Structure formats: C-alpha cells, structure tokens
C-alpha positions in Angstrom: -65.0 25.6 24.1 -64.2 22.0 25.4 -62.2 20.9 28.4 -60.5 17.6 29.3 -62.1 16.2 32.5 -58.7 14.7 33.6 -56.0 17.2 32.9 -58.3 20.3 32.5 -56.7 21.3 29.2 -59.0 23.4 27.0 -59.6 22.8 23.3 -61.7 24.3 20.4 -65.2 22.9 19.9 -64.3 20.7 16.9 -61.7 18.6 18.9 -63.2 15.4 20.4 -60.4 13.9 22.5 -57.6 15.3 24.7 -54.2 15.3 23.0 -52.4 14.6 26.4 -54.3 11.7 27.9 -56.9 10.7 25.2 -59.9 11.4 27.4 -63.2 12.5 25.8 -63.6 16.3 26.0 -66.7 17.8 27.7 -68.3 21.2 26.9 -66.9 24.0 29.0 -69.1 27.1 29.8 -66.5 28.9 31.8 -68.2 27.9 35.1 -67.1 25.2 37.3 -69.1 22.1 36.7 -69.5 19.3 39.2 -69.2 16.0 37.5 -69.1 12.5 38.6 -65.9 11.4 40.2 -63.1 10.6 37.7 -62.4 7.0 36.9 -59.1 5.8 38.2 -56.3 6.0 35.6 -55.5 2.9 33.7 -52.8 0.8 35.3 -49.3 1.7 34.1 -46.8 -0.9 33.1 -44.2 -1.7 35.6 -40.7 -0.9 34.7 -39.3 -3.4 37.1 -39.3 -6.5 34.8 -37.6 -4.4 32.1 -34.9 -3.1 34.5 -34.3 -6.7 35.7 -33.7 -7.9 32.1 -31.4 -5.0 31.4 -29.5 -5.6 34.6 -29.0 -9.3 33.8 -27.9 -8.5 30.3 -25.4 -6.0 31.6 -24.0 -8.4 34.1 -23.5 -11.1 31.4 -21.7 -8.6 29.2 -19.5 -7.4 32.1 -18.7 -11.0 33.1 -17.8 -11.9 29.5 -15.5 -9.0 29.3 -13.7 -9.9 32.5 -13.3 -13.5 31.4 -11.8 -12.3 28.1 -9.4 -10.0 29.9 -8.3 -12.8 32.3 -7.8 -15.2 29.4 -5.7 -12.6 27.5 -3.5 -11.9 30.6 -3.0 -15.6 31.3 -2.3 -16.6 27.7 -0.1 -13.7 26.7 3.6 -14.3 26.6 5.3 -13.2 29.7 7.8 -10.4 29.1 10.8 -10.6 31.3 12.7 -7.4 31.9 16.4 -7.8 31.1 18.8 -5.6 32.9 21.7 -4.5 30.8 25.1 -6.0 31.8 27.2 -3.0 32.7 30.4 -5.0 32.1 29.3 -6.0 28.5 31.3 -4.6 25.7 29.2 -2.8 23.1 30.5 -3.0 19.5 28.9 -0.9 16.9 29.7 -1.2 13.2 31.7 1.7 12.0 30.5 3.2 8.7 32.0 6.2 7.0 29.0 7.8 5.5 31.0 10.5 3.8 33.7 9.0 1.6 37.2 10.4 1.9 38.3 12.4 -1.1 41.2 10.1 -1.7 39.2 6.9 -1.5 38.2 4.9 -4.6 34.9 3.1 -5.4 34.8 0.1 -7.7 32.0 -0.1 -10.3 31.1 -3.5 -11.7 30.7 -3.7 -15.4 29.7 -6.6 -17.6 28.2 -7.1 -21.0 26.0 -9.5 -22.9 27.8 -11.4 -24.4 30.8 -11.3 -22.1 34.3 -10.6 -23.4 33.9 -7.0 -24.7 36.5 -4.3 -24.4 35.5 -1.2 -22.4 36.8 2.1 -23.6 36.5 5.7 -22.3 37.5 8.1 -25.0 40.8 6.7 -26.2 41.7 4.9 -23.0 41.2 1.1 -22.6 39.6 0.6 -19.2 39.0 -3.1 -19.4 40.2 -5.6 -21.9 37.5 -8.2 -21.2 34.1 -8.0 -19.4 33.1 -8.7 -16.7 35.4 -6.4 -14.8 35.5 -3.5 -12.3 36.7 0.0 -12.9 37.9 2.4 -10.3 36.3 5.9 -9.7 37.3 8.6 -7.2 34.7 8.6 -4.5 34.5 12.3 -4.1 33.9 13.0 -7.8 30.6 13.1 -9.6 30.1 10.1 -11.8 29.4 10.9 -15.4 31.4 8.7 -17.7 30.8 7.8 -21.3 31.9 4.2 -22.0 32.1 2.3 -25.3 31.8 -1.5 -25.4 33.5 -3.2 -28.4 33.4 -6.9 -29.3 34.2 -8.4 -32.7 31.1 -9.6 -34.5 28.8 -7.2 -32.5 27.8 -3.6 -32.8 29.7 -1.1 -30.7 27.5 0.1 -27.8 27.9 3.4 -25.9 26.4 4.1 -22.5 26.6 7.0 -20.0 27.3 5.9 -16.4 25.8 8.2 -13.8 25.0 6.0 -10.8 27.8 4.2 -8.9 25.4 1.8 -7.2 24.0 0.5 -10.5 25.5 -2.6 -12.2 26.2 -1.7 -15.8 25.7 -4.4 -18.3 24.7 -3.4 -21.9 23.5 -6.0 -24.4 25.6 -5.8 -27.6 23.5 -6.6 -30.8 25.1 -9.0 -33.3 26.3 -7.4 -36.5 24.3 -8.6 -39.5 26.5 -9.5 -42.4 25.1 -8.4 -45.7 23.7 -11.2 -47.7 25.6 -11.7 -51.0 23.7 -11.4 -54.2 22.3 -14.6 -55.6 24.7 -16.5 -57.8 23.2 -17.2 -61.1 22.8 -20.9 -61.8 24.5 -22.2 -64.9 22.0 -22.4 -67.6 22.0 -24.9 -70.3 23.1 -23.4 -73.6 20.5 -23.3 -76.3 21.1 -25.5 -79.2 22.0 -23.5 -82.2 19.9 -23.7 -85.2 21.7 -24.0 -88.4 19.9 -21.1 -89.8 21.3 -18.8 -87.2 24.8 -19.3 -88.4 
C-alpha cells in the first residue's frame, strides 16, 4: 500500500503518483511515519488579473449597448399622439354585401375578333361584342352562350363566374381549297396513219 504525503490518499502499490495533487507516493505500513516537513504548495495563479479583464470587457459591452439604445431613441421618429376630434363627422362607405333579390349584375362579354353575336338558346343577347348582359344577382350563374361571327367558327362557352370577364377567341373558318384546274395541254399532232 502507498500513501500520498500531502493529501493522505491511499493507493495500490503499482501506482507511483497521487491522482489528486500529483505528489510522489510513499510506502505505507499502516503505522504513522514521521517524515520531513512537507514542502510548501506551489504558488497558485491569481484570479485577480482575469477578473479585471472580464470586468473591463463587460463594462465595454454594457457601455456599447447603452450608446446604441440612446442612439436609437434619439434617431427614431417621434410619434405624436393624436386625439380624435369629437366633432368630426365619420363617413364610412356603405357596401351591401348581400345583393338584393331584385338587383341585377352586369357581366362584360367580348370576343376576339370583336363584332360577334351572342346567343343563349334561341335568344339574341347581344348583337355585337363587346357588350354587357344582365343577370339577376340572387340567381346562380350557369349560362351557355354561343358566339357567332361570319367567317369564323361558332364558339360555345359556359359562364359560371360573374366576376370573370368572358372573351372567347373565335377561330377563322378555313375554306376548302378547290381542286387544281388542269392546265390546257397542247394537242398532239395527228399522224396520218392514225386516221
């Protein structure tokens, strides 16, 4: 058994130095041994310089923060409180969010090219686009419209959104190409034997 002469911790015989303070271990017989006086412990590092450095750094950070706060307060726009004028007249726009059942909405309709007739079933709604058609505000919008223009294919659309602008593109009608005209051929001279 071995013992540390400084902290008196005991170790197995194979250990040479104290794990706590690093002192060389001495054999221990179980009896109190008188040894020479212990050497003074090594001087410890003073924490005072480190504390001073940390204190100075903390003061610098704190002062910088205060300067920043003062700058922001001085440079920020001043907000003035405005007291409402009790005599002022307040006017709010009046909107009727729910349309009345007898009100009418107008739906804009155009076509590309312009000038098409707009039909619904057998009823002519518009004789020339662009135009607007009326629709009862309380009714659901599901209308099948037919656009007709001479020289263009008839186009059918289903309207279902009153806020949308309806403008179909009418494709041009392709005229069938006529068959090629045979070119006049020169007659073959007749041979006298062929008569």
